All heavy atoms as atom14 arrays in JSON, in Angstrom:
{
  "sequence": "MGELSESIYNDGYLEQAQRDLQHLMESTGWSLEKAMEMLCISLEKKDYYEKKLKKRC",
  "atom14_mask": [
    [1, 1, 1, 1, 1, 1, 1, 1, 0, 0, 0, 0, 0, 0],
    [1, 1, 1, 1, 0, 0, 0, 0, 0, 0, 0, 0, 0, 0],
    [1, 1, 1, 1, 1, 1, 1, 1, 1, 0, 0, 0, 0, 0],
    [1, 1, 1, 1, 1, 1, 1, 1, 0, 0, 0, 0, 0, 0],
    [1, 1, 1, 1, 1, 1, 0, 0, 0, 0, 0, 0, 0, 0],
    [1, 1, 1, 1, 1, 1, 1, 1, 1, 0, 0, 0, 0, 0],
    [1, 1, 1, 1, 1, 1, 0, 0, 0, 0, 0, 0, 0, 0],
    [1, 1, 1, 1, 1, 1, 1, 1, 0, 0, 0, 0, 0, 0],
    [1, 1, 1, 1, 1, 1, 1, 1, 1, 1, 1, 1, 0, 0],
    [1, 1, 1, 1, 1, 1, 1, 1, 0, 0, 0, 0, 0, 0],
    [1, 1, 1, 1, 1, 1, 1, 1, 0, 0, 0, 0, 0, 0],
    [1, 1, 1, 1, 0, 0, 0, 0, 0, 0, 0, 0, 0, 0],
    [1, 1, 1, 1, 1, 1, 1, 1, 1, 1, 1, 1, 0, 0],
    [1, 1, 1, 1, 1, 1, 1, 1, 0, 0, 0, 0, 0, 0],
    [1, 1, 1, 1, 1, 1, 1, 1, 1, 0, 0, 0, 0, 0],
    [1, 1, 1, 1, 1, 1, 1, 1, 1, 0, 0, 0, 0, 0],
    [1, 1, 1, 1, 1, 0, 0, 0, 0, 0, 0, 0, 0, 0],
    [1, 1, 1, 1, 1, 1, 1, 1, 1, 0, 0, 0, 0, 0],
    [1, 1, 1, 1, 1, 1, 1, 1, 1, 1, 1, 0, 0, 0],
    [1, 1, 1, 1, 1, 1, 1, 1, 0, 0, 0, 0, 0, 0],
    [1, 1, 1, 1, 1, 1, 1, 1, 0, 0, 0, 0, 0, 0],
    [1, 1, 1, 1, 1, 1, 1, 1, 1, 0, 0, 0, 0, 0],
    [1, 1, 1, 1, 1, 1, 1, 1, 1, 1, 0, 0, 0, 0],
    [1, 1, 1, 1, 1, 1, 1, 1, 0, 0, 0, 0, 0, 0],
    [1, 1, 1, 1, 1, 1, 1, 1, 0, 0, 0, 0, 0, 0],
    [1, 1, 1, 1, 1, 1, 1, 1, 1, 0, 0, 0, 0, 0],
    [1, 1, 1, 1, 1, 1, 0, 0, 0, 0, 0, 0, 0, 0],
    [1, 1, 1, 1, 1, 1, 1, 0, 0, 0, 0, 0, 0, 0],
    [1, 1, 1, 1, 0, 0, 0, 0, 0, 0, 0, 0, 0, 0],
    [1, 1, 1, 1, 1, 1, 1, 1, 1, 1, 1, 1, 1, 1],
    [1, 1, 1, 1, 1, 1, 0, 0, 0, 0, 0, 0, 0, 0],
    [1, 1, 1, 1, 1, 1, 1, 1, 0, 0, 0, 0, 0, 0],
    [1, 1, 1, 1, 1, 1, 1, 1, 1, 0, 0, 0, 0, 0],
    [1, 1, 1, 1, 1, 1, 1, 1, 1, 0, 0, 0, 0, 0],
    [1, 1, 1, 1, 1, 0, 0, 0, 0, 0, 0, 0, 0, 0],
    [1, 1, 1, 1, 1, 1, 1, 1, 0, 0, 0, 0, 0, 0],
    [1, 1, 1, 1, 1, 1, 1, 1, 1, 0, 0, 0, 0, 0],
    [1, 1, 1, 1, 1, 1, 1, 1, 0, 0, 0, 0, 0, 0],
    [1, 1, 1, 1, 1, 1, 1, 1, 0, 0, 0, 0, 0, 0],
    [1, 1, 1, 1, 1, 1, 0, 0, 0, 0, 0, 0, 0, 0],
    [1, 1, 1, 1, 1, 1, 1, 1, 0, 0, 0, 0, 0, 0],
    [1, 1, 1, 1, 1, 1, 0, 0, 0, 0, 0, 0, 0, 0],
    [1, 1, 1, 1, 1, 1, 1, 1, 0, 0, 0, 0, 0, 0],
    [1, 1, 1, 1, 1, 1, 1, 1, 1, 0, 0, 0, 0, 0],
    [1, 1, 1, 1, 1, 1, 1, 1, 1, 0, 0, 0, 0, 0],
    [1, 1, 1, 1, 1, 1, 1, 1, 1, 0, 0, 0, 0, 0],
    [1, 1, 1, 1, 1, 1, 1, 1, 0, 0, 0, 0, 0, 0],
    [1, 1, 1, 1, 1, 1, 1, 1, 1, 1, 1, 1, 0, 0],
    [1, 1, 1, 1, 1, 1, 1, 1, 1, 1, 1, 1, 0, 0],
    [1, 1, 1, 1, 1, 1, 1, 1, 1, 0, 0, 0, 0, 0],
    [1, 1, 1, 1, 1, 1, 1, 1, 1, 0, 0, 0, 0, 0],
    [1, 1, 1, 1, 1, 1, 1, 1, 1, 0, 0, 0, 0, 0],
    [1, 1, 1, 1, 1, 1, 1, 1, 0, 0, 0, 0, 0, 0],
    [1, 1, 1, 1, 1, 1, 1, 1, 1, 0, 0, 0, 0, 0],
    [1, 1, 1, 1, 1, 1, 1, 1, 1, 0, 0, 0, 0, 0],
    [1, 1, 1, 1, 1, 1, 1, 1, 1, 1, 1, 0, 0, 0],
    [1, 1, 1, 1, 1, 1, 0, 0, 0, 0, 0, 0, 0, 0]
  ],
  "atom14_positions": [
    [[61.47, 96.68, 83.79], [61.86, 98.05, 83.95], [62.36, 98.58, 82.62], [63.12, 97.9, 81.94], [62.96, 98.15, 85.03], [63.29, 99.55, 85.46], [64.6, 99.74, 86.72], [64.11, 98.68, 88.02], [0.0, 0.0, 0.0], [0.0, 0.0, 0.0], [0.0, 0.0, 0.0], [0.0, 0.0, 0.0], [0.0, 0.0, 0.0], [0.0, 0.0, 0.0]],
    [[61.97, 99.75, 82.22], [62.4, 100.34, 80.95], [63.87, 100.71, 80.98], [64.47, 100.83, 82.07], [0.0, 0.0, 0.0], [0.0, 0.0, 0.0], [0.0, 0.0, 0.0], [0.0, 0.0, 0.0], [0.0, 0.0, 0.0], [0.0, 0.0, 0.0], [0.0, 0.0, 0.0], [0.0, 0.0, 0.0], [0.0, 0.0, 0.0], [0.0, 0.0, 0.0]],
    [[64.46, 100.96, 79.83], [65.85, 101.29, 79.76], [66.2, 102.59, 80.52], [67.14, 102.68, 81.27], [66.26, 101.41, 78.29], [67.77, 101.4, 78.1], [68.13, 101.31, 76.63], [67.55, 100.45, 75.92], [68.98, 102.1, 76.27], [0.0, 0.0, 0.0], [0.0, 0.0, 0.0], [0.0, 0.0, 0.0], [0.0, 0.0, 0.0], [0.0, 0.0, 0.0]],
    [[65.35, 103.61, 80.37], [65.54, 104.87, 81.04], [65.41, 104.73, 82.54], [66.25, 105.19, 83.32], [64.6, 105.95, 80.54], [64.71, 107.32, 81.19], [66.14, 107.87, 80.98], [63.7, 108.26, 80.59], [0.0, 0.0, 0.0], [0.0, 0.0, 0.0], [0.0, 0.0, 0.0], [0.0, 0.0, 0.0], [0.0, 0.0, 0.0], [0.0, 0.0, 0.0]],
    [[64.36, 104.0, 82.98], [64.15, 103.76, 84.41], [65.32, 103.0, 84.98], [65.79, 103.3, 86.1], [62.89, 102.96, 84.63], [61.77, 103.68, 84.18], [0.0, 0.0, 0.0], [0.0, 0.0, 0.0], [0.0, 0.0, 0.0], [0.0, 0.0, 0.0], [0.0, 0.0, 0.0], [0.0, 0.0, 0.0], [0.0, 0.0, 0.0], [0.0, 0.0, 0.0]],
    [[65.83, 102.03, 84.29], [66.96, 101.22, 84.77], [68.19, 102.09, 84.88], [68.94, 101.97, 85.83], [67.2, 100.03, 83.81], [68.24, 99.1, 84.36], [68.38, 97.86, 83.47], [67.43, 97.55, 82.71], [69.41, 97.21, 83.59], [0.0, 0.0, 0.0], [0.0, 0.0, 0.0], [0.0, 0.0, 0.0], [0.0, 0.0, 0.0], [0.0, 0.0, 0.0]],
    [[68.39, 102.97, 83.94], [69.57, 103.87, 83.95], [69.48, 104.83, 85.17], [70.49, 104.99, 85.89], [69.63, 104.68, 82.66], [70.67, 105.61, 82.71], [0.0, 0.0, 0.0], [0.0, 0.0, 0.0], [0.0, 0.0, 0.0], [0.0, 0.0, 0.0], [0.0, 0.0, 0.0], [0.0, 0.0, 0.0], [0.0, 0.0, 0.0], [0.0, 0.0, 0.0]],
    [[68.34, 105.36, 85.41], [68.15, 106.28, 86.56], [68.38, 105.5, 87.86], [69.05, 105.97, 88.76], [66.74, 106.92, 86.52], [66.64, 107.88, 85.34], [66.44, 107.61, 87.85], [65.28, 108.39, 85.04], [0.0, 0.0, 0.0], [0.0, 0.0, 0.0], [0.0, 0.0, 0.0], [0.0, 0.0, 0.0], [0.0, 0.0, 0.0], [0.0, 0.0, 0.0]],
    [[67.78, 104.3, 87.93], [67.99, 103.47, 89.12], [69.46, 103.17, 89.33], [69.98, 103.31, 90.48], [67.19, 102.15, 88.99], [67.47, 101.17, 90.09], [66.88, 101.29, 91.35], [68.4, 100.15, 89.9], [67.16, 100.39, 92.33], [68.68, 99.23, 90.9], [68.07, 99.37, 92.13], [68.37, 98.47, 93.14], [0.0, 0.0, 0.0], [0.0, 0.0, 0.0]],
    [[70.16, 102.75, 88.31], [71.59, 102.4, 88.41], [72.38, 103.61, 88.83], [73.31, 103.51, 89.66], [72.15, 101.82, 87.12], [71.62, 100.41, 86.88], [71.28, 99.68, 87.82], [71.61, 100.02, 85.64], [0.0, 0.0, 0.0], [0.0, 0.0, 0.0], [0.0, 0.0, 0.0], [0.0, 0.0, 0.0], [0.0, 0.0, 0.0], [0.0, 0.0, 0.0]],
    [[72.08, 104.81, 88.3], [72.84, 106.01, 88.64], [72.65, 106.3, 90.12], [73.6, 106.65, 90.83], [72.38, 107.2, 87.8], [72.85, 107.1, 86.35], [73.76, 106.31, 86.04], [72.33, 107.91, 85.52], [0.0, 0.0, 0.0], [0.0, 0.0, 0.0], [0.0, 0.0, 0.0], [0.0, 0.0, 0.0], [0.0, 0.0, 0.0], [0.0, 0.0, 0.0]],
    [[71.46, 106.21, 90.6], [71.17, 106.45, 92.04], [71.85, 105.4, 92.89], [72.42, 105.75, 93.96], [0.0, 0.0, 0.0], [0.0, 0.0, 0.0], [0.0, 0.0, 0.0], [0.0, 0.0, 0.0], [0.0, 0.0, 0.0], [0.0, 0.0, 0.0], [0.0, 0.0, 0.0], [0.0, 0.0, 0.0], [0.0, 0.0, 0.0], [0.0, 0.0, 0.0]],
    [[71.87, 104.16, 92.49], [72.52, 103.13, 93.22], [74.04, 103.38, 93.33], [74.67, 103.27, 94.38], [72.25, 101.75, 92.6], [73.07, 100.63, 93.18], [72.67, 100.02, 94.37], [74.24, 100.15, 92.57], [73.41, 99.0, 94.95], [74.97, 99.14, 93.14], [74.56, 98.58, 94.3], [75.3, 97.56, 94.86], [0.0, 0.0, 0.0], [0.0, 0.0, 0.0]],
    [[74.65, 103.71, 92.2], [76.06, 103.97, 92.15], [76.46, 105.2, 92.99], [77.45, 105.19, 93.67], [76.54, 104.17, 90.7], [76.44, 102.93, 89.81], [76.76, 103.26, 88.36], [77.32, 101.79, 90.3], [0.0, 0.0, 0.0], [0.0, 0.0, 0.0], [0.0, 0.0, 0.0], [0.0, 0.0, 0.0], [0.0, 0.0, 0.0], [0.0, 0.0, 0.0]],
    [[75.64, 106.22, 92.94], [75.9, 107.42, 93.73], [75.8, 107.11, 95.21], [76.63, 107.59, 96.01], [74.97, 108.57, 93.36], [75.28, 109.15, 92.0], [74.27, 110.19, 91.59], [73.49, 110.68, 92.43], [74.29, 110.56, 90.42], [0.0, 0.0, 0.0], [0.0, 0.0, 0.0], [0.0, 0.0, 0.0], [0.0, 0.0, 0.0], [0.0, 0.0, 0.0]],
    [[74.84, 106.34, 95.62], [74.69, 105.99, 97.03], [75.83, 105.13, 97.49], [76.39, 105.31, 98.57], [73.35, 105.24, 97.3], [73.14, 104.9, 98.74], [73.13, 106.09, 99.68], [72.44, 107.09, 99.39], [73.87, 106.02, 100.76], [0.0, 0.0, 0.0], [0.0, 0.0, 0.0], [0.0, 0.0, 0.0], [0.0, 0.0, 0.0], [0.0, 0.0, 0.0]],
    [[76.25, 104.18, 96.68], [77.35, 103.32, 97.02], [78.67, 104.15, 97.13], [79.49, 103.95, 98.05], [77.55, 102.2, 96.02], [0.0, 0.0, 0.0], [0.0, 0.0, 0.0], [0.0, 0.0, 0.0], [0.0, 0.0, 0.0], [0.0, 0.0, 0.0], [0.0, 0.0, 0.0], [0.0, 0.0, 0.0], [0.0, 0.0, 0.0], [0.0, 0.0, 0.0]],
    [[78.81, 105.15, 96.24], [79.96, 106.03, 96.31], [79.96, 106.83, 97.64], [80.98, 106.95, 98.28], [79.96, 106.99, 95.15], [81.12, 107.93, 95.12], [81.08, 108.85, 93.92], [80.52, 108.5, 92.87], [81.68, 110.0, 94.03], [0.0, 0.0, 0.0], [0.0, 0.0, 0.0], [0.0, 0.0, 0.0], [0.0, 0.0, 0.0], [0.0, 0.0, 0.0]],
    [[78.8, 107.34, 98.04], [78.71, 108.04, 99.33], [79.0, 107.11, 100.48], [79.7, 107.47, 101.44], [77.34, 108.68, 99.5], [77.12, 109.92, 98.6], [75.84, 110.68, 98.94], [74.65, 109.87, 98.73], [73.93, 109.83, 97.62], [74.29, 110.55, 96.56], [72.84, 109.08, 97.53], [0.0, 0.0, 0.0], [0.0, 0.0, 0.0], [0.0, 0.0, 0.0]],
    [[78.52, 105.89, 100.42], [78.77, 104.93, 101.47], [80.26, 104.61, 101.57], [80.8, 104.54, 102.68], [78.0, 103.6, 101.22], [76.52, 103.75, 101.35], [76.05, 104.78, 101.93], [75.78, 102.83, 100.86], [0.0, 0.0, 0.0], [0.0, 0.0, 0.0], [0.0, 0.0, 0.0], [0.0, 0.0, 0.0], [0.0, 0.0, 0.0], [0.0, 0.0, 0.0]],
    [[80.92, 104.45, 100.44], [82.38, 104.21, 100.47], [83.11, 105.34, 101.06], [83.99, 105.18, 101.91], [82.86, 103.98, 99.0], [82.74, 102.6, 98.43], [83.09, 102.67, 96.95], [83.69, 101.66, 99.13], [0.0, 0.0, 0.0], [0.0, 0.0, 0.0], [0.0, 0.0, 0.0], [0.0, 0.0, 0.0], [0.0, 0.0, 0.0], [0.0, 0.0, 0.0]],
    [[82.76, 106.58, 100.66], [83.47, 107.76, 101.14], [83.23, 107.91, 102.66], [84.19, 108.13, 103.4], [82.97, 108.97, 100.41], [83.83, 110.22, 100.71], [83.58, 111.31, 99.68], [82.66, 111.23, 98.9], [84.39, 112.31, 99.74], [0.0, 0.0, 0.0], [0.0, 0.0, 0.0], [0.0, 0.0, 0.0], [0.0, 0.0, 0.0], [0.0, 0.0, 0.0]],
    [[82.02, 107.73, 103.12], [81.75, 107.8, 104.55], [82.5, 106.71, 105.31], [83.06, 107.03, 106.38], [80.21, 107.64, 104.78], [79.87, 107.66, 106.24], [80.03, 108.77, 107.02], [79.37, 106.71, 107.03], [79.66, 108.47, 108.25], [79.25, 107.21, 108.28], [0.0, 0.0, 0.0], [0.0, 0.0, 0.0], [0.0, 0.0, 0.0], [0.0, 0.0, 0.0]],
    [[82.54, 105.56, 104.79], [83.23, 104.45, 105.53], [84.74, 104.74, 105.59], [85.37, 104.57, 106.63], [83.02, 103.14, 104.75], [83.48, 101.87, 105.41], [82.82, 101.68, 106.83], [83.15, 100.65, 104.59], [0.0, 0.0, 0.0], [0.0, 0.0, 0.0], [0.0, 0.0, 0.0], [0.0, 0.0, 0.0], [0.0, 0.0, 0.0], [0.0, 0.0, 0.0]],
    [[85.29, 105.3, 104.52], [86.73, 105.63, 104.55], [86.98, 106.73, 105.53], [88.0, 106.68, 106.3], [87.19, 106.05, 103.12], [87.22, 104.9, 102.19], [87.43, 105.29, 100.4], [88.21, 106.85, 100.35], [0.0, 0.0, 0.0], [0.0, 0.0, 0.0], [0.0, 0.0, 0.0], [0.0, 0.0, 0.0], [0.0, 0.0, 0.0], [0.0, 0.0, 0.0]],
    [[86.13, 107.75, 105.58], [86.33, 108.92, 106.48], [86.17, 108.48, 107.93], [86.92, 108.91, 108.82], [85.37, 110.01, 106.15], [85.72, 110.7, 104.8], [84.6, 111.67, 104.33], [83.61, 111.8, 105.04], [84.84, 112.28, 103.31], [0.0, 0.0, 0.0], [0.0, 0.0, 0.0], [0.0, 0.0, 0.0], [0.0, 0.0, 0.0], [0.0, 0.0, 0.0]],
    [[85.17, 107.67, 108.22], [84.86, 107.32, 109.6], [85.78, 106.23, 110.17], [85.92, 106.16, 111.39], [83.41, 106.91, 109.74], [83.18, 105.7, 108.99], [0.0, 0.0, 0.0], [0.0, 0.0, 0.0], [0.0, 0.0, 0.0], [0.0, 0.0, 0.0], [0.0, 0.0, 0.0], [0.0, 0.0, 0.0], [0.0, 0.0, 0.0], [0.0, 0.0, 0.0]],
    [[86.4, 105.43, 109.32], [87.25, 104.35, 109.83], [88.74, 104.59, 109.52], [89.59, 103.92, 110.17], [86.88, 103.0, 109.2], [87.1, 103.09, 107.8], [85.45, 102.61, 109.5], [0.0, 0.0, 0.0], [0.0, 0.0, 0.0], [0.0, 0.0, 0.0], [0.0, 0.0, 0.0], [0.0, 0.0, 0.0], [0.0, 0.0, 0.0], [0.0, 0.0, 0.0]],
    [[89.04, 105.45, 108.57], [90.42, 105.61, 108.14], [90.91, 104.53, 107.21], [92.08, 104.45, 106.93], [0.0, 0.0, 0.0], [0.0, 0.0, 0.0], [0.0, 0.0, 0.0], [0.0, 0.0, 0.0], [0.0, 0.0, 0.0], [0.0, 0.0, 0.0], [0.0, 0.0, 0.0], [0.0, 0.0, 0.0], [0.0, 0.0, 0.0], [0.0, 0.0, 0.0]],
    [[89.98, 103.7, 106.74], [90.35, 102.63, 105.83], [90.67, 103.16, 104.45], [90.2, 104.2, 104.03], [89.19, 101.65, 105.67], [88.92, 100.78, 106.88], [89.74, 100.59, 107.92], [87.74, 100.01, 107.13], [89.15, 99.76, 108.83], [87.9, 99.38, 108.35], [86.58, 99.82, 106.43], [86.95, 98.53, 108.94], [85.61, 99.01, 106.97], [85.79, 98.34, 108.18]],
    [[91.48, 102.4, 103.76], [91.77, 102.71, 102.34], [90.54, 102.42, 101.49], [89.62, 101.72, 101.95], [92.95, 101.85, 101.85], [92.56, 100.51, 101.76], [0.0, 0.0, 0.0], [0.0, 0.0, 0.0], [0.0, 0.0, 0.0], [0.0, 0.0, 0.0], [0.0, 0.0, 0.0], [0.0, 0.0, 0.0], [0.0, 0.0, 0.0], [0.0, 0.0, 0.0]],
    [[90.56, 102.9, 100.3], [89.5, 102.64, 99.34], [89.36, 101.16, 99.11], [88.25, 100.61, 99.11], [89.71, 103.38, 98.03], [88.72, 103.11, 96.91], [87.28, 103.45, 97.35], [89.09, 103.88, 95.66], [0.0, 0.0, 0.0], [0.0, 0.0, 0.0], [0.0, 0.0, 0.0], [0.0, 0.0, 0.0], [0.0, 0.0, 0.0], [0.0, 0.0, 0.0]],
    [[90.46, 100.46, 98.97], [90.45, 99.0, 98.72], [89.77, 98.26, 99.91], [88.96, 97.4, 99.66], [91.87, 98.45, 98.54], [92.46, 98.67, 97.14], [91.65, 97.93, 96.09], [91.26, 96.74, 96.31], [91.41, 98.51, 95.05], [0.0, 0.0, 0.0], [0.0, 0.0, 0.0], [0.0, 0.0, 0.0], [0.0, 0.0, 0.0], [0.0, 0.0, 0.0]],
    [[90.12, 98.65, 101.14], [89.56, 97.99, 102.31], [88.07, 98.27, 102.4], [87.25, 97.4, 102.66], [90.26, 98.45, 103.55], [89.73, 97.92, 104.85], [90.01, 96.46, 105.0], [89.55, 96.01, 106.4], [89.8, 94.63, 106.62], [0.0, 0.0, 0.0], [0.0, 0.0, 0.0], [0.0, 0.0, 0.0], [0.0, 0.0, 0.0], [0.0, 0.0, 0.0]],
    [[87.64, 99.52, 102.14], [86.24, 99.89, 102.17], [85.44, 99.14, 101.13], [84.34, 98.64, 101.41], [86.07, 101.4, 102.0], [0.0, 0.0, 0.0], [0.0, 0.0, 0.0], [0.0, 0.0, 0.0], [0.0, 0.0, 0.0], [0.0, 0.0, 0.0], [0.0, 0.0, 0.0], [0.0, 0.0, 0.0], [0.0, 0.0, 0.0], [0.0, 0.0, 0.0]],
    [[85.98, 98.97, 99.91], [85.28, 98.26, 98.87], [85.19, 96.77, 99.25], [84.17, 96.15, 98.98], [86.01, 98.4, 97.53], [85.78, 99.8, 96.92], [86.33, 99.9, 95.17], [88.08, 99.9, 95.35], [0.0, 0.0, 0.0], [0.0, 0.0, 0.0], [0.0, 0.0, 0.0], [0.0, 0.0, 0.0], [0.0, 0.0, 0.0], [0.0, 0.0, 0.0]],
    [[86.21, 96.24, 99.87], [86.17, 94.83, 100.3], [85.09, 94.64, 101.36], [84.32, 93.7, 101.29], [87.54, 94.46, 100.89], [87.62, 93.07, 101.4], [88.93, 92.77, 102.08], [89.95, 93.38, 101.74], [88.98, 91.9, 103.0], [0.0, 0.0, 0.0], [0.0, 0.0, 0.0], [0.0, 0.0, 0.0], [0.0, 0.0, 0.0], [0.0, 0.0, 0.0]],
    [[85.01, 95.57, 102.31], [84.03, 95.43, 103.39], [82.59, 95.59, 102.9], [81.67, 95.05, 103.46], [84.3, 96.44, 104.49], [85.64, 96.22, 105.17], [85.97, 94.52, 105.7], [84.82, 94.34, 107.01], [0.0, 0.0, 0.0], [0.0, 0.0, 0.0], [0.0, 0.0, 0.0], [0.0, 0.0, 0.0], [0.0, 0.0, 0.0], [0.0, 0.0, 0.0]],
    [[82.38, 96.38, 101.83], [81.05, 96.57, 101.24], [80.74, 95.58, 100.15], [79.72, 95.65, 99.48], [80.89, 98.0, 100.71], [80.84, 99.13, 101.74], [80.75, 100.47, 101.07], [79.69, 98.89, 102.69], [0.0, 0.0, 0.0], [0.0, 0.0, 0.0], [0.0, 0.0, 0.0], [0.0, 0.0, 0.0], [0.0, 0.0, 0.0], [0.0, 0.0, 0.0]],
    [[81.7, 94.66, 99.93], [81.54, 93.59, 98.88], [81.25, 94.17, 97.53], [80.35, 93.71, 96.77], [80.4, 92.64, 99.32], [80.7, 91.81, 100.87], [0.0, 0.0, 0.0], [0.0, 0.0, 0.0], [0.0, 0.0, 0.0], [0.0, 0.0, 0.0], [0.0, 0.0, 0.0], [0.0, 0.0, 0.0], [0.0, 0.0, 0.0], [0.0, 0.0, 0.0]],
    [[82.04, 95.18, 97.17], [81.94, 95.8, 95.82], [82.49, 94.83, 94.83], [83.59, 94.28, 94.97], [82.72, 97.14, 95.76], [82.23, 98.12, 96.8], [82.68, 97.71, 94.37], [80.84, 98.63, 96.61], [0.0, 0.0, 0.0], [0.0, 0.0, 0.0], [0.0, 0.0, 0.0], [0.0, 0.0, 0.0], [0.0, 0.0, 0.0], [0.0, 0.0, 0.0]],
    [[81.75, 94.56, 93.75], [82.19, 93.62, 92.71], [83.37, 94.12, 91.95], [83.64, 95.34, 91.9], [81.03, 93.36, 91.75], [80.78, 94.5, 90.99], [0.0, 0.0, 0.0], [0.0, 0.0, 0.0], [0.0, 0.0, 0.0], [0.0, 0.0, 0.0], [0.0, 0.0, 0.0], [0.0, 0.0, 0.0], [0.0, 0.0, 0.0], [0.0, 0.0, 0.0]],
    [[84.13, 93.23, 91.4], [85.31, 93.61, 90.61], [84.95, 94.51, 89.44], [85.73, 95.42, 89.14], [85.99, 92.32, 90.03], [86.65, 91.41, 91.06], [87.15, 90.11, 90.4], [87.8, 92.16, 91.73], [0.0, 0.0, 0.0], [0.0, 0.0, 0.0], [0.0, 0.0, 0.0], [0.0, 0.0, 0.0], [0.0, 0.0, 0.0], [0.0, 0.0, 0.0]],
    [[83.78, 94.29, 88.85], [83.36, 95.14, 87.71], [83.18, 96.59, 88.11], [83.36, 97.52, 87.35], [82.04, 94.63, 87.12], [82.09, 93.17, 86.57], [81.79, 92.16, 87.64], [80.93, 92.36, 88.53], [82.5, 91.13, 87.67], [0.0, 0.0, 0.0], [0.0, 0.0, 0.0], [0.0, 0.0, 0.0], [0.0, 0.0, 0.0], [0.0, 0.0, 0.0]],
    [[82.75, 96.81, 89.34], [82.48, 98.19, 89.82], [83.69, 98.85, 90.46], [83.72, 100.07, 90.63], [81.32, 98.17, 90.81], [80.08, 97.56, 90.24], [79.03, 98.6, 90.01], [77.73, 98.12, 89.62], [77.54, 97.18, 88.62], [0.0, 0.0, 0.0], [0.0, 0.0, 0.0], [0.0, 0.0, 0.0], [0.0, 0.0, 0.0], [0.0, 0.0, 0.0]],
    [[84.71, 98.13, 90.78], [85.88, 98.71, 91.52], [86.56, 99.81, 90.69], [86.85, 100.86, 91.27], [86.9, 97.62, 91.87], [86.44, 96.82, 93.08], [87.52, 95.87, 93.53], [87.06, 95.16, 94.76], [88.09, 94.35, 95.38], [0.0, 0.0, 0.0], [0.0, 0.0, 0.0], [0.0, 0.0, 0.0], [0.0, 0.0, 0.0], [0.0, 0.0, 0.0]],
    [[86.74, 99.59, 89.42], [87.37, 100.61, 88.57], [86.55, 101.9, 88.59], [87.08, 103.0, 88.65], [87.59, 100.12, 87.17], [88.74, 99.18, 87.03], [89.64, 99.18, 87.9], [88.75, 98.43, 86.03], [0.0, 0.0, 0.0], [0.0, 0.0, 0.0], [0.0, 0.0, 0.0], [0.0, 0.0, 0.0], [0.0, 0.0, 0.0], [0.0, 0.0, 0.0]],
    [[85.25, 101.74, 88.49], [84.34, 102.88, 88.47], [84.54, 103.73, 89.75], [84.71, 104.93, 89.65], [82.87, 102.4, 88.38], [81.86, 103.54, 88.55], [81.5, 104.33, 87.49], [81.27, 103.75, 89.8], [80.58, 105.37, 87.65], [80.37, 104.76, 89.96], [80.04, 105.54, 88.89], [79.14, 106.58, 89.07], [0.0, 0.0, 0.0], [0.0, 0.0, 0.0]],
    [[84.49, 103.1, 90.89], [84.62, 103.81, 92.16], [85.99, 104.39, 92.37], [86.16, 105.49, 92.91], [84.21, 102.93, 93.33], [82.75, 102.64, 93.32], [82.31, 101.29, 93.18], [81.8, 103.63, 93.44], [80.93, 101.01, 93.18], [80.45, 103.34, 93.39], [80.01, 102.03, 93.28], [78.72, 101.77, 93.23], [0.0, 0.0, 0.0], [0.0, 0.0, 0.0]],
    [[87.02, 103.69, 91.93], [88.4, 104.2, 92.05], [88.52, 105.51, 91.27], [89.08, 106.48, 91.76], [89.4, 103.19, 91.55], [89.59, 102.03, 92.54], [90.52, 100.93, 91.97], [90.91, 100.98, 90.82], [90.86, 100.07, 92.81], [0.0, 0.0, 0.0], [0.0, 0.0, 0.0], [0.0, 0.0, 0.0], [0.0, 0.0, 0.0], [0.0, 0.0, 0.0]],
    [[88.0, 105.52, 90.07], [88.07, 106.72, 89.21], [87.25, 107.85, 89.82], [87.72, 109.0, 89.88], [87.61, 106.42, 87.79], [88.55, 105.55, 87.04], [87.98, 105.2, 85.66], [88.85, 104.21, 84.97], [88.25, 103.63, 83.77], [0.0, 0.0, 0.0], [0.0, 0.0, 0.0], [0.0, 0.0, 0.0], [0.0, 0.0, 0.0], [0.0, 0.0, 0.0]],
    [[86.06, 107.56, 90.25], [85.19, 108.6, 90.84], [85.75, 109.23, 92.11], [85.76, 110.43, 92.29], [83.8, 108.03, 91.13], [82.92, 107.78, 89.91], [82.56, 109.09, 89.33], [81.14, 109.11, 88.9], [80.67, 110.34, 88.36], [0.0, 0.0, 0.0], [0.0, 0.0, 0.0], [0.0, 0.0, 0.0], [0.0, 0.0, 0.0], [0.0, 0.0, 0.0]],
    [[86.21, 108.35, 93.01], [86.69, 108.86, 94.26], [88.08, 109.5, 94.19], [88.33, 110.47, 94.9], [86.68, 107.73, 95.34], [85.28, 107.32, 95.73], [85.29, 106.04, 96.55], [84.54, 108.42, 96.48], [0.0, 0.0, 0.0], [0.0, 0.0, 0.0], [0.0, 0.0, 0.0], [0.0, 0.0, 0.0], [0.0, 0.0, 0.0], [0.0, 0.0, 0.0]],
    [[88.94, 109.04, 93.33], [90.24, 109.65, 93.17], [90.09, 111.0, 92.46], [90.88, 111.91, 92.7], [91.18, 108.73, 92.42], [91.62, 107.59, 93.25], [92.55, 106.66, 92.54], [92.92, 105.53, 93.46], [93.83, 104.56, 92.83], [0.0, 0.0, 0.0], [0.0, 0.0, 0.0], [0.0, 0.0, 0.0], [0.0, 0.0, 0.0], [0.0, 0.0, 0.0]],
    [[89.07, 111.14, 91.63], [88.8, 112.39, 90.94], [88.4, 113.5, 91.93], [88.69, 114.67, 91.71], [87.66, 112.15, 89.9], [87.33, 113.27, 89.02], [86.27, 112.79, 88.01], [85.63, 113.92, 87.29], [84.58, 113.46, 86.41], [0.0, 0.0, 0.0], [0.0, 0.0, 0.0], [0.0, 0.0, 0.0], [0.0, 0.0, 0.0], [0.0, 0.0, 0.0]],
    [[87.74, 113.12, 93.0], [87.25, 114.06, 94.01], [88.42, 114.59, 94.88], [88.28, 115.66, 95.5], [86.22, 113.42, 94.91], [84.99, 113.04, 94.13], [83.93, 112.52, 95.02], [82.98, 113.59, 95.28], [82.11, 113.62, 96.25], [82.04, 112.64, 97.08], [81.27, 114.58, 96.35], [0.0, 0.0, 0.0], [0.0, 0.0, 0.0], [0.0, 0.0, 0.0]],
    [[89.51, 113.88, 94.99], [90.62, 114.24, 95.85], [91.52, 115.3, 95.2], [91.58, 115.55, 94.07], [91.42, 113.06, 96.24], [90.47, 111.86, 97.22], [0.0, 0.0, 0.0], [0.0, 0.0, 0.0], [0.0, 0.0, 0.0], [0.0, 0.0, 0.0], [0.0, 0.0, 0.0], [0.0, 0.0, 0.0], [0.0, 0.0, 0.0], [0.0, 0.0, 0.0]]
  ]
}
């Protein structure tokens, strides 16, 4: 996969995972930490999602 294609793919993946996290938190009342744990979000990505989702609030 080319560098640009990989970047577009990763952006789409990250956006979908962010929507999944937000939906899970809203539908269950779980904290961001619990939702990330249940979706098996890697440690490397946790900071990214914390910043993105806290920015929206």
